[in-house]
C-alpha positions, -999 to 999 in steps of 0.1 A, spaced: 156 -428 -299 165 -422 -335 138 -444 -348 113 -425 -324 123 -392 -337 120 -402 -373 85 -417 -369 73 -386 -350 85 -363 -378 71 -386 -405 36 -385 -388 37 -346 -387 27 -341 -423 -3 -366 -419 -15 -350 -387 -11 -315 -400 -31 -324 -431 -57 -338 -408 -59 -305 -388 -65 -286 -421 -93 -309 -432 -111 -305 -398 -115 -270 -391 -81 -254 -387 -72 -223 -410 -38 -227 -425 -22 -195 -408 -41 -199 -376 -29 -235 -372 8 -225 -380 10 -195 -357 -8 -211 -327 11 -243 -330 44 -225 -331 36 -203 -303 28 -232 -280 61 -250 -293 81 -219 -285 67 -216 -249 79 -253 -243 112 -246 -260 119 -215 -239 111 -233 -206 133 -263 -215 161 -242 -228 161 -218 -198 160 -247 -174 188 -263 -192 211 -233 -201 198 -203 -181 205 -180 -210 194 -172 -246 222 -150 -254 233 -146 -289 264 -125 -298 257 -95 -319 279 -107 -346 256 -137 -352 223 -118 -353 225 -116 -390 225 -154 -393 196 -156 -368 177 -132 -387 182 -151 -420 172 -183 -405 140 -169 -388 131 -153 -423 136 -187 -439 116 -204 -413 88 -178 -416 84 -184 -454 89 -220 -449 57 -221 -426 38 -202 -453 47 -228 -480 42 -257 -456 6 -250 -445 -7 -239 -479 9 -269 -497 -10 -292 -474 -42 -271 -477 -42 -278 -515 -21 -310 -518 -22 -346 -508 0 -355 -478 14 -387 -491 25 -369 -524 40 -339 -505 59 -362 -482 78 -373 -514 84 -338 -525 96 -327 -490 124 -353 -494 141 -331 -518 154 -310 -491 189 -325 -489 194 -319 -527 184 -282 -523 209 -280 -494 237 -294 -514 231 -270 -542 230 -240 -519 260 -251 -501 277 -253 -536 264 -220 -545 272 -201 -514 305 -218 -503 320 -225 -536 321 -260 -528 329 -288 -555 310 -320 -550 316 -354 -565 296 -370 -594 275 -390 -569 258 -357 -558 249 -347 -593 237 -382 -601 216 -380 -568 203 -346 -579 193 -359 -614 175 -388 -599 156 -366 -574 147 -342 -603 134 -371 -625 114 -382 -593 98 -349 -587 88 -346 -624 71 -382 -621 54 -373 -589 41 -342 -604 28 -360 -635 11 -387 -613 -2 -363 -587 -28 -349 -612 -61 -337 -595 -51 -351 -561 -23 -325 -555 -18 -306 -588 11 -285 -599 3 -258 -574 6 -282 -545 40 -295 -560 54 -261 -563 45 -251 -528 59 -284 -516 92 -275 -536 91 -241 -519 87 -258 -484 118 -280 -492 138 -251 -506 131 -228 -477 140 -255 -452 173 -260 -470 179 -223 -466 172 -225 -430 196 -255 -426 225 -235 -443 217 -203 -421 218 -221 -388 250 -244 -396 275 -218 -385 255 -210 -353 260 -246 -341 298 -238 -336 289 -215 -308 256 -224 -293 236 -254 -283 208 -265 -310 183 -259 -281 193 -223 -278 193 -217 -316 159 -235 -320 145 -213 -291 157 -180 -305 151 -185 -343 116 -201 -337 107 -170 -316 120 -145 -341 105 -163 -371 71 -165 -353 67 -127 -352 60 -121 -390 41 -153 -389 17 -141 -362 13 -107 -379 1 -122 -412 -20 -146 -395 -41 -119 -376 -70 -122 -398 -72 -160 -398 -66 -162 -361 -94 -137 -354 -118 -157 -377 -107 -191 -363 -134 -212 -346 -122 -236 -318 -152 -259 -315 -131 -290 -324 -137 -325 -315 -114 -345 -292 -96 -360 -321 -86 -327 -335 -73 -313 -301 -55 -346 -296 -38 -341 -330 -30 -305 -323 -13 -315 -290 7 -341 -308 17 -315 -336 30 -293 -309 47 -316 -285 58 -345 -308 75 -332 -340 84 -296 -326 97 -303 -291 101 -341 -281 120 -350 -315 146 -325 -308 155 -340 -272 153 -376 -286 175 -367 -317 202 -347 -302 207 -370 -273 210 -400 -298 233 -379 -320 256 -374 -289 259 -412 -286 262 -425 -322 274 -395 -340 258 -375 -368 268 -395 -398 252 -427 -385 223 -409 -371 214 -391 -403 210 -423 -422 179 -428 -402 164 -397 -416 162 -414 -451 132 -434 -436 110 -404 -432 95 -403 -468 86 -439 -465 70 -438 -432 54 -404 -440 37 -419 -471 26 -450 -451 11 -428 -423 -10 -408 -450 -22 -440 -465 -32 -456 -432 -47 -426 -415 -60 -404 -443 -68 -433 -467 -49 -417 -494 -34 -434 -524 -7 -430 -548 -5 -435 -586 21 -456 -602 39 -426 -615 40 -412 -580 54 -445 -566 81 -447 -593 88 -410 -588 91 -416 -550 116 -443 -555 137 -421 -577 136 -393 -550 145 -419 -523 174 -433 -544 186 -397 -549 185 -389 -512 204 -420 -503 230 -414 -530 235 -377 -519 237 -385 -481 257 -418 -483 282 -409 -511 285 -372 -508 322 -361 -500 330 -323 -505 361 -322 -526 379 -293 -507 397 -295 -475 380 -325 -460 393 -319 -424 379 -284 -424 347 -294 -440 340 -323 -416 326 -299 -391 305 -280 -415 290 -311 -429 281 -324 -394 266 -290 -386 245 -291 -418 231 -325 -411 221 -316 -377 206 -283 -390 183 -302 -413 167 -318 -383 160 -291 -360 122 -289 -359 103 -303 -389 82 -281 -412 
């Protein structure tokens, strides 16, 4: 189940890039895709819990997470519009580093030197990827990709406290719905102008983009987490950049320059070092729950 979820998430970037190359407008794709996923999530969550209730004291966190998700979608679709999927997959891999830095800033958390080494490796990797990307993605695509990773990290931090009181399914259902509202509003011009005369391959890909990475993966992932635990499950997520690049190369016939490959290795090393060696240096017993929640939060619905 863990490997299945990781593969479905990794394929998402390639499929979304394919959608944007074959007739979908960026905002129209994002808003219609999320609306379909929200419908599935609400049906599933109501069948499972019979309630979407969120306490009033938690509404600020829900609003913050929804705002982060809204901005994340803008960065995501436009980064793929101008950039190469295989390159952006590597850039998206910086999310854990951004999450660690935000945790440090907002929770005054002290982290071991292994985190800073991982952050440094990741930074060097991003620079190399940016230099190697050249005309295929360019600095605009790299910056949009970093914005995607950064806003996803904010979303991760915002929903972590909600996990103490609510199931991930309820959090996903509510946050997705609220974050979709501003996305739908800014997407009105593109949705109005969108043509839907696609071939069967595009519709098949769109169906996958809704059911696979936005719905099915959550069920697979959280079922597996309940069996093996968050720490062991999270290690599987390190494979996402590798499989993401592989899918982009095989399906979209993309290629990576030497600098991008070396940069990807640096990013991968930084992610592994951050995830495996990271240990907050403050009240370990109290932080254990927060760390688990943060790890889970990173995986609720891909970009």
